[in-house]
C-alpha positions in Angstrom: 98.9 121.4 132.4 99.3 123.0 129.0 101.4 120.1 127.8 98.8 117.6 129.0 95.9 119.7 127.6 97.3 119.6 124.1 97.7 115.9 124.1 94.3 115.3 125.7 92.6 117.6 123.1 94.2 115.7 120.2 93.2 112.4 121.8 89.6 113.5 122.2 89.3 115.0 118.8 90.7 111.9 117.2 88.3 109.7 119.2 85.3 111.7 118.1 86.3 111.9 114.4 87.2 108.2 114.1 84.1 107.1 116.0 81.9 109.0 113.6 83.8 107.9 110.6 83.5 104.2 111.6 79.8 104.7 112.1 79.4 106.1 108.6 81.6 103.3 107.0 79.1 100.7 108.3 75.9 102.7 108.0 76.2 103.8 104.4 77.2 100.4 102.8 74.4 98.8 104.9 71.9 101.4 103.7 72.8 100.8 100.1 73.0 97.0 100.4 69.7 96.6 102.2 68.0 99.1 99.9 69.2 97.8 96.5 70.6 94.3 97.3 73.4 95.1 94.8 77.0 94.4 96.0 78.4 96.2 93.0 76.4 99.4 93.7 77.4 99.1 97.4 81.1 99.1 96.3 80.4 102.0 93.9 79.1 104.2 96.7 82.2 103.4 98.7 84.3 104.5 95.7 82.4 107.8 95.4 83.3 108.6 99.0 86.9 107.5 99.1 88.1 108.8 95.7 87.5 112.5 96.6 88.8 111.8 100.1 92.2 110.7 98.7 92.4 113.6 96.2 91.4 116.2 98.7 93.8 114.8 101.2 96.7 115.0 98.8 95.9 118.5 97.6 95.3 119.9 101.1 98.9 119.5 102.3 100.3 122.9 101.2 97.3 124.6 102.7 98.0 122.8 106.0 101.6 124.1 106.0 100.6 127.6 105.0 97.4 128.2 107.1 98.1 125.7 109.9 96.4 122.4 110.7 94.1 123.8 113.3 91.9 126.1 111.1 91.8 123.4 108.4 90.5 120.8 110.8 87.9 123.1 112.3 86.6 124.4 109.0 86.3 120.9 107.4 84.6 119.4 110.5 82.0 122.2 110.7 81.2 121.8 107.1 80.9 118.0 107.6 78.2 118.6 110.2 76.0 120.1 107.6 76.8 117.6 104.8 76.3 114.5 107.0 73.3 115.9 108.6 71.5 116.1 105.3 71.2 112.3 105.1 68.9 111.8 108.2 67.0 115.1 107.3 66.3 114.1 103.7 65.3 110.6 104.9 62.7 112.1 107.3 61.4 114.2 104.4 61.1 111.0 102.2 63.4 112.3 99.4 66.6 110.3 100.1 67.1 108.4 96.8 70.3 107.1 95.4 70.8 110.1 93.0 70.4 112.3 96.1 72.7 110.2 98.3 75.6 110.0 95.9 76.6 113.7 95.8 76.3 113.9 99.6 78.7 110.9 100.0 81.0 112.6 97.5 81.2 115.8 99.6 81.7 113.7 102.8 84.9 112.4 101.2 86.0 115.9 100.1 85.8 117.3 103.6 87.1 114.3 105.6 90.4 114.1 103.6 91.9 117.5 104.7 90.4 117.2 108.2 92.1 113.9 108.8 95.4 115.1 107.3 95.4 118.2 109.4 94.9 116.2 112.7 97.5 113.7 111.6 100.1 116.4 110.9 99.7 117.7 114.5 101.2 114.5 116.0 104.9 115.5 116.1 104.1 119.0 117.3 102.0 117.6 120.2 104.8 115.1 121.0 107.2 118.1 121.2 104.8 120.2 123.3 104.1 117.3 125.6 107.8 116.3 125.9 106.9 112.6 125.1 108.8 110.2 122.8 107.3 110.1 119.4 106.9 106.3 119.6 104.7 106.8 122.7 102.6 109.4 121.1 102.0 107.5 117.9 101.2 104.4 120.0 98.7 106.3 122.1 97.2 107.7 118.9 96.9 104.1 117.7 95.1 103.1 120.9 92.7 106.1 120.4 92.1 105.0 116.8 91.3 101.5 117.8 89.2 102.5 120.8 87.2 104.9 118.6 86.8 102.2 115.9 85.6 99.8 118.6 83.0 102.2 120.0 82.0 103.4 116.6 81.6 99.9 115.2 79.6 98.5 118.2 77.5 101.7 118.4 76.9 101.6 114.6 75.5 98.1 114.7 73.2 99.0 117.7 72.1 102.3 116.2 71.4 100.9 112.8 69.3 98.1 114.2 67.4 100.5 116.5 66.7 103.5 114.2 68.0 102.6 110.8 71.2 103.4 108.9 70.2 106.9 107.6 69.1 108.2 111.0 72.1 106.7 112.7 74.2 109.2 110.7 72.8 112.0 112.8 75.2 110.8 115.5 78.0 111.1 112.9 77.2 114.8 112.4 77.3 115.4 116.2 80.8 113.8 116.5 82.1 116.2 113.8 80.7 119.1 115.7 82.2 118.1 119.0 85.6 117.4 117.3 85.6 121.0 115.9 84.9 122.4 119.3 87.7 120.3 121.0 90.3 121.3 118.4 89.3 124.9 118.6 89.5 125.1 122.4 92.1 122.6 123.3 94.9 122.7 120.7 97.3 125.6 120.1 97.7 127.3 116.8 100.6 125.4 115.1 102.7 127.5 112.8 105.7 125.9 111.3 108.8 127.8 110.1 109.0 128.3 106.4 111.8 126.4 104.6 112.6 129.4 102.5 112.2 133.1 103.1 110.8 134.0 99.7 107.1 133.3 99.0 106.3 130.3 97.0 103.3 129.2 94.9 100.8 126.5 95.9 102.0 124.3 92.9 105.6 124.7 94.0 104.8 123.7 97.6 102.9 120.7 96.3 105.8 119.7 94.0 108.3 120.1 96.8 106.4 117.6 98.9 106.1 115.2 96.0 109.9 115.4 95.2 110.8 114.7 98.8 108.4 111.7 99.0 109.5 110.0 95.8 113.2 110.3 96.7 112.8 108.5 100.0 112.9 104.7 99.3 111.5 103.8 102.7 108.4 105.9 102.3 107.9 104.7 98.7 108.1 101.1 99.9 105.6 101.7 102.7 103.2 103.4 100.2 103.3 100.4 97.8 102.6 97.9 100.6 100.0 99.8 102.5 98.1 100.9 99.4 97.8 97.3 98.3 96.6 96.1 101.7 94.2 99.0 102.1 92.6 98.1 98.8 92.0 94.6 100.1 90.9 95.8 103.5 88.3 98.0 101.8 86.9 95.1 99.7 86.7 93.1 103.0 85.0 95.8 105.0 82.7 97.5 102.5 81.5 94.4 100.6 82.8 91.0 101.6 81.9 91.0 105.3 78.5 92.8 104.9 77.6 90.2 102.2 78.8 87.3 104.4 76.7 88.7 107.3 73.6 89.1 105.3 74.0 85.7 103.6 74.5 84.0 107.0 71.1 85.3 108.1 72.5 87.9 110.5 71.9 91.6 110.9 73.9 94.8 111.4 74.4 93.9 115.1 76.7 91.1 114.2 78.4 93.2 111.5 79.2 95.9 114.0 80.3 93.2 116.5 82.8 91.7 114.1 84.5 95.1 113.5 84.3 95.9 117.2 86.1 92.8 118.3 88.9 93.4 115.8 89.2 97.0 116.9 89.1 96.2 120.6 92.0 93.8 120.4 93.8 96.1 118.1 93.5 98.7 120.8 95.2 96.3 123.2 98.1 95.8 120.8 98.4 99.5 120.2 98.5 100.1 124.0 101.5 97.7 124.3 103.1 99.4 121.4 102.7 102.8 123.1 104.2 101.6 126.4 107.3 99.8 125.0 107.4 100.9 121.3 110.7 102.6 121.5 112.3 99.3 122.6 110.8 97.0 120.0 112.6 95.8 116.9 110.5 97.6 114.4 110.9 95.6 111.2 110.4 92.2 112.9 107.3 93.3 114.8 105.9 95.0 111.7 106.3 92.0 109.5 104.9 89.4 112.0 102.0 91.7 112.8 101.0 92.1 109.2 101.3 88.3 108.6 98.9 87.6 111.5 96.6 90.4 110.6 95.9 89.6 106.9 95.5 86.2 105.4 93.9 84.3 108.4 91.3 87.1 108.8 90.0 86.3 105.3 90.2 82.6 105.5 88.1 82.2 108.7 85.0 83.4 106.7 85.4 80.6 104.1 85.6 77.6 106.4 82.5 76.4 108.3 83.4 77.2 111.9 81.3 78.4 114.9 81.0 82.2 115.4 83.2 81.9 118.5 86.1 80.8 116.3 85.5 83.7 113.9 85.6 86.1 116.9 88.8 84.4 118.2 90.5 84.8 114.9 89.5 88.4 114.6 90.9 89.0 118.2 94.3 87.6 117.2 94.3 89.6 113.9 93.2 92.7 115.7 95.8 92.4 118.4 98.5 92.1 115.8 97.3 95.0 113.8 97.6 97.3 116.8 101.4 97.3 116.4 101.4 98.3 112.7 100.3 102.0 112.6 102.4 103.2 115.5 105.5 101.8 113.8 104.5 103.3 110.5 103.7 106.7 112.0 107.0 106.9 113.9 109.1 105.9 110.9 107.2 108.4 108.7 107.4 111.4 111.0 111.1 110.8 111.7 112.0 111.1 108.1 110.1 114.3 107.2 111.5 117.8 108.1 109.0 119.9 110.1 108.4 122.6 107.4 107.3 119.9 105.0 105.2 117.8 107.4 101.8 119.0 106.1 102.4 118.5 102.4 104.5 115.3 102.6 102.2 113.5 105.1 99.2 114.5 103.1 100.6 113.1 99.9 102.0 110.0 101.7 98.7 109.3 103.4 96.7 110.0 100.2 98.9 107.6 98.2 98.5 104.9 100.9 94.7 105.4 100.5 94.8 105.8 96.7 93.5 102.3 96.0 90.8 102.3 98.7 88.2 103.9 96.5 88.4 100.8 94.2 88.3 98.2 97.0 84.5 98.2 97.1 84.3 97.8 93.4 86.9 94.9 93.4 85.0 93.2 96.2 81.6 93.7 94.5 82.9 92.4 91.2 84.5 89.3 92.7 81.4 88.4 94.6 79.1 89.0 91.6 81.4 87.1 89.2 82.8 84.2 91.3 80.8 84.0 94.5 81.7 85.0 98.1 84.1 82.1 99.0 86.2 82.6 95.9 86.3 86.4 96.5 87.5 85.8 100.1 90.1 83.3 98.9 91.4 85.6 96.1 91.7 88.7 98.4 93.2 86.7 101.2 96.0 85.3 99.0 96.7 88.7 97.5 97.0 90.0 101.1 99.5 87.3 102.0 101.7 88.3 99.0 101.6 91.9 100.1 102.6 91.1 103.6 105.8 89.5 102.3 107.0 92.8 100.9 109.2 93.6 103.9 111.1 90.3 103.3 111.6 91.1 99.6 112.3 94.9 99.5 115.7 96.0 100.9 114.5 99.5 101.7 112.4 98.1 104.6 115.7 97.3 106.4 116.0 101.0 107.3 113.0 100.6 109.6 115.2 99.9 112.6 117.4 103.0 112.2 116.0 105.7 114.4 116.3 109.3 112.9 116.1 112.5 114.9 113.3 114.8 113.7 114.7 117.8 111.8 113.3 121.3 112.1 
């Protein structure tokens, strides 16, 4: 029961956190876009949240290794309740202006970064406690991520339409509170053995994580590819698709539905990856999945097709995407010694997210300068180039070599 309890607690905490985050990633851009009508400002607000997220995530790694991931996750989630809760409160008071919203969005990013990194770093420990293959745990985590994204996206569209984007964020605050409770009650305190007996400084711990990461060619190659596609995904999600939805005469219900369909089928793909992931040829599946997930998903919004065709394309892209993160997570955790998991995974994840803060700006600038169809074409072609990296970089060939996790 203890083994099952730890895995269940991580699953529930991830579901709550990701559901709330998905809600905010739809509600905040929609709030700015409908209030100002400015796609560049919409992208700028996304930048203001994601840039501190990336920096805080990178810098939080040594603290996760020293203090433990559990207290970091709890503290950040509790603080997030207060920060996110300010948006609906200030809206009720009639004082929620853009200058007031911007610092709140900034603090949301600061707190979400270490919280997400802490939960992510618990995965190999939970796999060990549960006596389950790492591929299966990362696959189930992928299912959870997609399930939470589906529920969050669908719920976000309905809530925004019903009560407005600012008040919908009250639900986001509740999900953070519940996540803190679940982590506090359901997960054991995870303390990893120190790599050296002598005490070290924070800067030295951070540098050790960076040194390990930059010397691993596989992890560096992943960072280059994923950072590029994340930039384009953020332009797509924060600006291009909201602008397409609004320009097509639809509301937030359709916007939430588009993301929900993608996430729902992604959950199905991740479920298959969880059940048979240890038997799949990693590199082949990873490459094909990325090719189906990227370019077609952008192109379908350029051509004049019925909504049913748009949803069908998103279903195919979503299903394919479900295989990607479980493979990436397994390869990553296999290559990092346990004493370094917190600092290396935090840096690795932060670098993969490093370009996301600029995705909204890129999307807004392309739409303002060249129009929506040209913006979708440019980002789609760039995505296609990025998805060919596994065929061009030799380091990706190490994907299929399974490595035992070191202590």
